[in-house]
Backbone as a ProteinNet text record, in pm:
[ID]
protein_1_A
[PRIMARY]
XXXXXXXXXXXXXXXXXXXXXXXXXXXXXXXXXXXXXXXXXXXXXXXXXXXXXXXXXXXXXXXXXXXXXXXXXXXXXXXXXXXXXXXXXXXXXXXXXXXXXXXXX
[TERTIARY]
15983.5	15984.4	15943.4	16043.1	16005.8	15846	15848.1	15719.8	15720	15603.5	15592.9	15460.9	15478.7	15376.4	15397.4	15268.2	15285.9	15138.8	15157.4	15027.4	15005.6	14872.3	14825	14719.6	14681.2	14552	14448.5	14319.3	14211	14127.7	14095.8	13983.8	13871.4	13866.9	13757.1	13609.4	13564.4	13435.5	13432	13540.8	13525.4	13527.9	13550.5	13599.3	13473.5	13330.7	13227.7	13300.3	13265.9	13309.9	13430.6	13528.1	13653.4	13621.9	13584.3	13566.3	13445.6	13367.8	13287.5	13348	13431.7	13514.1	13622.8	13648.6	13731.6	13661.1	13537	13472.7	13433.6	13480	13434.8	13559.1	13673.4	13782	13784.9	13832.2	13824.8	13875.6	13840.2	13911.6	14062	14059.2	14194.6	14291.5	14250.6	14327	14393	14279.9	14356.9	14459.4	14425.6	14530.8	14657.9	14638.9	14768.8	14866.2	14788.2	14872.9	14934.3	14875.6	14917.3	15016.3	14985.8	15110.9	15241.3	15221.7	15356	15394	15347.1	15440.3	15364.6	15243.4	15179	15119.8	15151.8	15126.9	15076.1	14960.4	14875.3	14829.6	14812	14786	14630.8	14676.6	14556.7	14562.5	14447	14453.5	14352.8	14401.3	14320.9	14295.7	14172.9	14126.1	14098.7	14140.5	14094.5	14010.3	13901	13785.1	13828.5	13949.7	14051.9	14076.1	14069.5	14111.9	14260.3	14330.9	14470.8	14449.2	14516.5	14517.9	14675.3	14640.9	14749.9	14764.4	14848.5	14845.6	14974.9	14966.5	15044.4	15019.4	15152.3	15164.5	15329.6	15331.8	15451.2	15526.6	15633.8	15686.7	15846.4	15879	16005.8	16089.7	16030.8	16083.6	16022.6	16005.7	15920.4	15937.9	16077.5	16081.9	16048.4	16049.3	15995.3	15864.4	15780.6	15644	15567.9	15639	15567.3	15607.1	15726.4	15749.8	15653	15611.3	15567.4	15400.1	15347.9	15225	15231.2	15338.3	15321.2	15326.6	15369.1	15347	15242.4	15138.5	14983.4	14919.5	14820.3	14742.8	14609.8	14583.3	14480.9	14527.1	14654.5	14681.9	14642.2	14708.5	14708.2	14550.7	14447.5	14303.9	14276	14334.1	14289.7	14305.2	14449.3	14523.9	14441.4	14425.1	14342.9	14213.4	14131.2	14022.7	14010.7	14123.6	14159.8	14207.1	14281.1	14333.7	14281.4	14146.7	14067.6	14034	14076.4	14014.3	14123.7	14265.4	14361.6	14395.4	14462.3	14550	14672.7	14705.4	14827.8	14838.9	14968.9	14970	14873.8	14834.3	14719.8	14843.4	14963.2	15058.5	15085.9	15071.7	15112.8	14983.9	15024.5	14937.4	14954.9	14839.3	14865.6	14962.2	14994.3	15054.6	15234.8	15247.2	15353.4	15390.2	15276.2	15289.7	15268.8	15262.4	15264.5	15388.5	15384.2	15485.7	15523.9	15616	15663.8	15736.9	15669.1	15691	15795.8	15898.5	16013.3	15963.9	16007.2	15952.5	16078.6	16045.8	16140.8	16144.5	16031.6	16040.8	15905	15972.4	15881.8	15909.5	15782.7	15822.3	15766.3
9169	9017.4	8938	8857.2	8741.7	8687.3	8697.8	8666.2	8530.7	8453.6	8307	8323.4	8235.3	8203	8107.7	8038.3	7863.8	7809.5	7714.7	7662	7507.3	7489.8	7352.2	7349.6	7214.9	7200.1	7143.9	7219.7	7160	7081	6962.7	6906.3	6996.4	6945.2	7043.6	7043.3	6892.7	6886.2	6901.8	6970.1	6992.5	7167.2	7218.6	7377.3	7437.2	7420.2	7502	7442.2	7325.2	7258.5	7340.8	7351.6	7393.7	7538.5	7627.9	7768.3	7770	7679.4	7689.7	7673.7	7565.9	7532.1	7651.4	7705.7	7825.3	7984.2	7983.7	8089.4	8007.5	7907.7	7856.2	7812.7	7851.1	7807.6	7823	7711.6	7706.9	7826.8	7886.4	7985.9	7937.1	7816.9	7777.4	7745.9	7723.7	7695.8	7855.9	7976.1	8078.4	8111.4	8106.6	8122.3	8067.9	7962.8	7872.1	7939.1	7946.8	8015.1	8132.8	8225.7	8374.1	8338.2	8247.5	8209.4	8149.1	8120.1	8046.4	8106.8	8234.2	8327.9	8347.9	8284.4	8289.4	8440.4	8537.6	8673.8	8720.7	8783.1	8855.7	8716.6	8639.3	8466.5	8503.7	8491.5	8473.8	8366.8	8313.2	8213.3	8246.2	8216.3	8265.2	8134.8	8125.3	7996.7	8033.8	7968.7	7983.2	7856.8	7893.4	7826.7	7653.3	7652.9	7518.1	7456.2	7503.9	7442.4	7483.6	7560.3	7634.9	7687	7661	7751.1	7814.4	7966	8003.5	8083.3	8011.7	8097.5	8178.4	8306.9	8397.5	8398.5	8444.3	8480.7	8521.7	8619.4	8671.3	8603.7	8542.5	8499.1	8524	8548.7	8560.9	8423.7	8326.6	8192.6	8094.7	8045.7	7957.7	7828.5	7763.1	7676.6	7644	7786	7793.3	7802.7	7853.7	7853.9	7694.3	7639.6	7516	7389	7416	7336.3	7365.7	7523.1	7551.9	7466.5	7476.8	7447.3	7272.6	7219.1	7060	7009.9	7090.9	7046.4	7072.1	7138.8	7143.8	7089.8	6992.5	6921.2	6950.2	7089.1	7127	7157.7	7154.2	7158.5	6995.9	6915.4	6753.7	6750.7	6784.1	6782.7	6813.8	6960.1	7041.4	6976.7	6935.9	6862.3	6783.7	6666.8	6550	6573	6669.4	6696.2	6764.1	6824.3	6889.6	6805.9	6683.1	6613.4	6568.7	6542.6	6479.7	6594.7	6744.8	6829.3	6845.3	6792.5	6825	6706.5	6742.9	6638.3	6646.9	6565.2	6513.2	6355.9	6300.9	6161.7	6138.9	6036.1	6008.1	5998.1	6008.4	5979.5	6112.7	6247.4	6381.2	6452.6	6519.9	6631	6763.1	6835.5	6918	7060.4	7067.3	7175.6	7105.4	6978.6	6903.6	6902.4	6913.7	6903.7	7016.4	7146.6	7250.1	7293	7357.4	7424.7	7561.8	7592.7	7737.2	7791.2	7918.3	7992.3	8098.5	8085.2	8183	8342.7	8430.7	8556.5	8618.2	8702	8710.6	8901.9	8973.5	9087.1	9134.7	9254.9	9321.2	9482	9555.7	9673.4	9680.7
2540.9	2601.2	2479.2	2457.3	2353.6	2321.5	2192.8	2151.9	2073.7	2077.9	2046.7	1949.4	1839.5	1724.7	1714.4	1713.7	1694.2	1595.4	1526.7	1462.2	1520.2	1519.9	1503.5	1409.8	1353.1	1278.1	1351.5	1353.8	1417.4	1308.4	1325.4	1285.8	1215.8	1083.4	1025.2	1083.3	1110.9	1175.6	1337.3	1365.8	1525.6	1546.8	1440.6	1461.6	1576	1545.5	1601	1784.6	1766.2	1920.9	2001.1	1909	1967.5	1981.4	1903.4	1919	2074	2097.7	2188.7	2312.1	2333	2418.7	2482.4	2378.8	2424.5	2461.6	2444	2508.5	2656.4	2712.1	2816.4	2897.1	2860.8	2956.1	3101.3	3141.5	3312.5	3365.2	3444.8	3516	3565.1	3608.5	3690.6	3559.5	3464.8	3372.3	3297.1	3289.2	3280.9	3368.3	3514	3620.8	3585.2	3567	3556.5	3436.4	3320	3207.3	3246.9	3301.9	3373.5	3494.1	3545.4	3646.2	3623.6	3474.5	3423.1	3299.8	3311	3202.4	3055.3	3036.6	2894.4	2886.1	2861.1	2834.2	2713.8	2701.8	2592.1	2482.1	2520.7	2471.9	2386.3	2265.1	2198.9	2084.1	2022.6	1932.4	1818.1	1704.3	1585.4	1505.2	1443.1	1386.1	1236.1	1140.8	1007	978.1	883.6	832.8	771.4	763.6	733	837.6	971	1066.9	1092.4	1031.5	1078.6	1210	1293.1	1412.5	1446.8	1460	1482	1654.2	1733.8	1880.3	1861.4	1936.1	1987.2	2134.6	2208.3	2330.1	2337.9	2466.3	2511.3	2624.1	2623.6	2758.5	2769.5	2893.7	2914.4	2858	2876	2836.3	2789.7	2662.1	2600.6	2693.6	2710.5	2780.9	2942.7	3009.3	3129	3102.1	3037.3	3025.8	2985.7	2920.4	2831.5	2981.8	3059.3	3169.9	3286.2	3316.8	3409.5	3399.7	3270.3	3249.2	3235.4	3203.9	3201.6	3345.6	3451.3	3578	3649.9	3598.8	3657.9	3599.8	3707.4	3687.6	3594.5	3584.1	3517.7	3392.3	3374.9	3220.7	3164.4	3248.3	3218.5	3177.2	3254.9	3236.9	3100.2	3089.9	2976.9	2818.3	2854.6	2719.7	2677	2765.1	2756	2690.9	2730.4	2676.5	2539	2519.1	2399.8	2267.2	2310	2221.1	2075.7	2086.5	2003.6	1904.9	1931.8	1855	1725.1	1763	1672.3	1574.8	1450.6	1378	1430.8	1502.8	1575.5	1624.1	1630.9	1676.1	1826.1	1859.1	1942	2094.7	2052.5	2152.3	2219.7	2149.3	2173.9	2227.7	2335.1	2358.4	2281.8	2286.5	2166	2220.7	2339.5	2356.3	2344.5	2339.1	2289.6	2101	2075	1912.4	1808.5	1903.1	1822.1	1742.9	1629.7	1545.2	1563.5	1656.9	1669.9	1531.5	1499.1	1368.6	1401.3	1328.3	1355.1	1330.8	1397.8	1366.1	1278.9	1173.9	1076.1	1088.6	1164.5	1115.3	1258.5	1352.9	1383.6	1432.1	1435	1481.9	1618.4
[MASK]
+++++++++++++++++++++++++++++++++++++++++++++++++++++++++++++++++++++++++++++++++++++++++++++++++++++++++

């Protein structure tokens, strides 16, 4: 299954709150991610705010479109937008940078 790695930048003054929010992800958000093909989804956060995400999905485009169509995603993205160093008119799920995979065993 194709693997996706991405980065975002979390604001340094929001790191603790960002981690707390992810200990309390809404069950309906987790269900929506699973239903739209976000498998083995993990987030890693460096102390300077670099966020690295990883998940496996049959199709990145379908996974993004599936979540974009969900009301729960719109609510989650609106709540999380202030945590990231991104343009104010972009949602976090529209602003992440996909990293090219160059090696895998």
